[in-house]
C-alpha positions as CSV (number, residue, x, y, z in Angstrom):
1,M,-8.1,-124.8,220.6
2,A,-9.2,-121.7,219.6
3,Y,-12.0,-119.5,221.2
4,R,-15.5,-119.5,220.1
5,K,-17.8,-116.3,221.3
6,T,-20.6,-118.4,223.0
7,E,-24.3,-117.1,222.6
8,K,-23.6,-115.4,225.9
9,V,-20.9,-113.3,225.1
10,L,-22.4,-112.5,221.9
11,A,-25.5,-111.3,223.3
12,N,-23.7,-109.6,226.0
13,L,-21.4,-107.0,223.5
14,E,-24.5,-106.6,221.6
15,A,-26.4,-105.1,224.6
16,R,-23.3,-103.1,225.4
17,R,-23.0,-101.8,221.8
18,N,-27.2,-100.8,222.1
19,S,-25.7,-99.5,225.5
20,I,-23.6,-96.7,223.5
21,L,-25.9,-96.1,220.8
22,A,-28.8,-95.2,223.1
23,S,-25.5,-92.8,225.6
24,A,-24.9,-91.1,222.1
25,I,-28.3,-90.7,221.2
26,D,-28.8,-89.0,224.5
27,V,-25.8,-87.2,224.8
28,I,-27.2,-85.2,220.7
29,A,-30.4,-85.0,222.3
30,R,-29.1,-83.0,225.3
31,S,-26.1,-81.4,224.0
32,G,-26.4,-81.8,219.8
33,M,-23.6,-82.6,217.2
34,D,-21.1,-81.1,218.7
35,G,-21.4,-81.7,222.6
36,L,-20.9,-85.5,220.6
37,T,-17.6,-86.5,222.5
38,T,-16.1,-90.0,223.0
39,D,-15.8,-89.0,226.7
40,A,-19.3,-87.6,226.8
41,V,-21.1,-91.1,225.6
42,A,-18.4,-93.1,227.4
43,A,-19.3,-91.2,230.6
44,R,-22.9,-91.3,229.6
45,A,-22.9,-95.3,229.0
46,G,-20.5,-95.6,232.3
47,I,-17.6,-96.8,230.0
48,A,-13.8,-96.3,229.5
49,A,-13.8,-94.2,226.7
50,G,-10.9,-96.5,225.0
51,L,-13.3,-99.7,225.8
52,M,-15.8,-97.5,222.6
53,Y,-13.3,-98.0,220.6
54,K,-14.1,-101.9,220.5
55,Y,-16.9,-101.0,219.1
56,F,-16.8,-98.0,217.0
57,P,-13.3,-97.5,215.3
58,D,-14.1,-93.7,215.5
59,K,-16.4,-91.0,216.1
60,T,-17.7,-91.5,212.2
61,E,-18.8,-94.9,213.3
62,L,-20.5,-93.7,215.7
63,V,-22.5,-91.4,214.2
64,A,-23.3,-93.5,211.0
65,A,-24.7,-96.4,213.7
66,V,-27.0,-93.8,215.0
67,F,-28.4,-92.8,212.2
68,A,-28.4,-95.7,210.5
69,K,-30.8,-97.0,213.6
70,A,-32.9,-93.9,213.6
71,P,-35.8,-93.5,211.6
72,S,-35.3,-91.8,208.4
73,G,-35.5,-88.1,207.7
74,L,-34.2,-88.1,211.3
75,T,-32.3,-84.7,211.6
76,P,-30.6,-83.5,215.5
77,L,-33.3,-81.8,216.3
78,R,-36.1,-84.2,216.3
79,L,-33.5,-86.8,217.9
80,T,-35.0,-86.2,221.5
81,H,-38.2,-87.0,220.5
82,F,-36.6,-90.6,219.3
83,H,-34.6,-90.4,222.1
84,S,-38.0,-90.8,224.4
85,K,-38.9,-93.4,222.4
86,L,-36.0,-95.6,222.6
87,C,-35.5,-95.1,226.5
């Protein structure tokens, strides 16, 4: 029998993904885009750096997800304000 993800598992995966996104936003708000590293985001999220690749295949995908979640016209300088609304 094939394993099917339950609603609880899917909810946990989505919560982890959102936690990683919030951590990325926090890292960008504090350190700018130059400070955005997988190690920094993983440390902020409290996960192993390798686990991030389960949710985002590379840094480009992570950055795209951050800006897709953000309101239009968001720049790294305005990210601090956006971050305060999320957390």
